[in-house]
KOLDRENGU-721056 format. One line per 8 residues: their letters; for each residue x, z, y of C-alpha. Coordinates in nm, 3 decimals, padded with zeros to 5 digits, m for minus. Layout:
BEGIN
A) X,Z,Y  ...
end
This chain:
BEGIN
MSDEPARL) 00.972,m13.884,m03.547  00.803,m13.941,m03.215  00.953,m14.114,m02.915  00.905,m13.802,m02.704  01.232,m13.618,m02.632  01.277,m13.272,m02.782  01.186,m12.984,m02.551  01.266,m12.615,m02.585
TIRCPGCE) 01.047,m12.339,m02.446  01.260,m12.035,m02.352  01.148,m11.695,m02.224  01.391,m11.536,m01.972  01.476,m11.180,m02.083  01.532,m11.069,m01.724  01.221,m11.189,m01.540  00.994,m11.282,m01.830
ARLVVDAA) 00.956,m11.636,m01.692  00.900,m11.931,m01.925  01.134,m12.231,m01.898  01.084,m12.570,m02.060  01.425,m12.729,m02.120  01.515,m13.082,m02.230  01.715,m13.038,m02.555  01.929,m13.347,m02.505
TGEVLSHR) 02.044,m13.290,m02.147  01.984,m12.919,m02.093  01.787,m12.986,m01.774  01.512,m12.749,m01.679  01.185,m12.947,m01.686  00.953,m12.670,m01.568  00.953,m12.307,m01.473  00.656,m12.076,m01.494
SADRPLAG) 00.686,m11.724,m01.347  00.557,m11.434,m01.550  00.222,m11.284,m01.452  00.287,m10.939,m01.319  00.052,m10.687,m01.161  00.099,m10.630,m00.789  00.338,m10.357,m00.691  00.425,m10.277,m01.050
GKDFDSLL) 00.082,m10.124,m01.126  00.112,m09.850,m00.861  m00.197,m09.726,m00.682  m00.233,m09.726,m00.305  m00.159,m09.352,m00.262  00.175,m09.372,m00.444  00.269,m09.680,m00.237  00.183,m09.498,00.083
KGLDEDKA) 00.384,m09.196,m00.026  00.677,m09.426,m00.094  00.651,m09.574,00.255  00.649,m09.219,00.405  00.963,m09.136,00.209  01.132,m09.455,00.321  01.044,m09.383,00.682  01.184,m09.032,00.659
EAEAVFER) 01.507,m09.166,00.501  01.541,m09.428,00.778  01.495,m09.169,01.047  01.759,m08.942,00.885  02.007,m09.229,00.873  01.930,m09.319,01.235  01.988,m08.959,01.352  02.314,m08.937,01.151
EMGALKDR) 02.440,m09.262,01.308  02.339,m09.152,01.657  02.536,m08.830,01.609  02.840,m09.026,01.487  02.815,m09.259,01.784  02.811,m08.964,02.030  03.109,m08.812,01.850  03.284,m09.155,01.856
DRLLEEKF) 03.246,m09.167,02.239  03.398,m08.823,02.273  03.693,m08.912,02.043  03.762,m09.239,02.226  03.759,m09.057,02.562  03.997,m08.797,02.422  04.233,m09.063,02.292  04.225,m09.243,02.626
REALKRAK) 04.306,m08.924,02.819  04.596,m08.849,02.581  04.736,m09.201,02.620  04.701,m09.180,02.999  04.881,m08.841,03.001  05.163,m08.983,02.786  05.194,m09.289,03.010  05.234,m09.068,03.319
EEPDDEPP) 05.496,m08.846,03.148  05.704,m09.138,03.012  05.681,m09.423,03.258  05.836,m09.758,03.160  06.105,m09.824,03.415  06.222,m10.148,03.257  06.008,m10.459,03.267  05.895,m10.599,02.930
VRPWDLD) 06.118,m10.855,02.763  05.998,m11.212,02.816  06.020,m11.450,02.515  06.233,m11.710,02.704  06.491,m11.435,02.792  06.570,m11.406,02.423  06.714,m11.763,02.398
end
């Protein structure tokens, strides 16, 4: 037997990386990423098309949120007017109870 500690070489099933692990302690001694082609092997035209689709999706989400924001302003204004109307119809004649009055 040699004096060199036992090492295990493991391939990660998720990312295809190679790990060298010390068998005695379980410590990772080195990590080497898997060699992958850029952009998953796609050509430039398909990447550009994907960017165009992402841009259209982002614009659609933006428009939807802007519409919701405008509707939100209208709903808040409506709620405020309703609360103001109710406050005028039912005024509070009694002052609020102070905490030290409850002792």
